[in-house]
C-alpha positions as CSV (number, residue, x, y, z in Angstrom):
1,M,54.9,-74.5,-25.7
2,A,52.6,-75.8,-28.4
3,T,48.9,-75.0,-28.3
4,H,46.3,-77.4,-29.3
5,K,43.9,-75.9,-31.8
6,T,40.3,-76.9,-31.8
7,R,37.6,-76.9,-34.5
8,K,36.3,-73.7,-33.2
9,D,39.7,-72.0,-33.8
10,F,39.3,-72.8,-37.5
11,E,35.6,-71.4,-37.9
12,L,35.3,-68.7,-40.4
13,K,35.0,-65.3,-38.7
14,P,33.9,-61.9,-40.1
15,E,37.3,-60.5,-39.6
16,D,38.7,-63.2,-41.9
17,L,36.6,-61.7,-44.8
18,E,37.7,-58.2,-44.2
19,G,34.3,-57.0,-45.4
20,F,34.3,-59.1,-48.7
21,D,32.0,-61.7,-49.9
22,I,33.4,-65.3,-49.6
23,K,32.9,-65.6,-53.4
24,D,35.2,-62.6,-54.0
25,I,38.2,-64.1,-52.0
26,K,37.8,-67.8,-52.5
27,C,41.0,-69.7,-53.6
28,H,41.1,-70.4,-57.3
29,A,44.2,-72.8,-57.0
30,C,46.2,-70.4,-59.3
31,S,49.3,-72.4,-58.9
32,G,47.9,-75.8,-59.5
33,Y,50.8,-77.2,-57.3
34,G,49.1,-78.1,-54.0
35,N,49.5,-75.5,-51.3
36,C,50.7,-72.1,-52.8
37,G,51.4,-70.5,-49.4
38,Y,48.6,-67.9,-49.7
39,R,45.8,-70.3,-48.7
40,M,44.0,-69.9,-45.5
41,Y,41.9,-72.8,-44.5
42,R,38.7,-72.2,-42.5
43,L,35.5,-73.9,-41.8
44,L,32.2,-72.7,-42.8
45,D,29.1,-74.6,-41.6
46,G,31.5,-77.5,-40.9
47,K,32.8,-77.6,-44.6
48,P,36.4,-76.4,-45.5
49,V,36.7,-73.1,-47.2
50,L,39.9,-71.8,-48.8
51,I,40.6,-68.1,-48.8
52,C,43.3,-66.6,-51.0
53,Q,45.3,-64.2,-48.9
54,L,46.9,-62.7,-52.0
55,L,43.6,-62.0,-53.7
56,K,42.3,-60.6,-50.4
57,Q,45.2,-58.3,-50.0
58,Q,44.9,-56.9,-53.6
59,L,41.1,-56.2,-53.0
60,I,42.0,-54.4,-49.7
61,E,44.6,-52.3,-51.6
62,E,42.1,-51.4,-54.4
63,R,39.5,-50.6,-51.6
64,D,41.9,-48.3,-49.9
65,Q,43.0,-46.6,-53.1
66,Q,39.2,-46.0,-54.0
67,G,38.6,-44.6,-50.5
68,T,41.5,-42.3,-50.8
69,K,40.3,-41.0,-54.2
70,A,36.8,-40.5,-52.8
71,S,38.0,-38.4,-50.0
72,K,40.0,-35.9,-52.3
């Protein structure tokens, strides 16, 4: 059964950012060919924001590696 998504469902939430600044994970349209498949659309103050899921994942991995090095 399909669910109807409302505008509120697309509002940017802190968990969407994973602790990063929006400037750090903003989509830069790397592929140049429309939707690359890594874009996540959200709304921030009523305006669309594109988050790069690939870039976010890379930053998470870097952060986790730094955390592991710091704990050794």
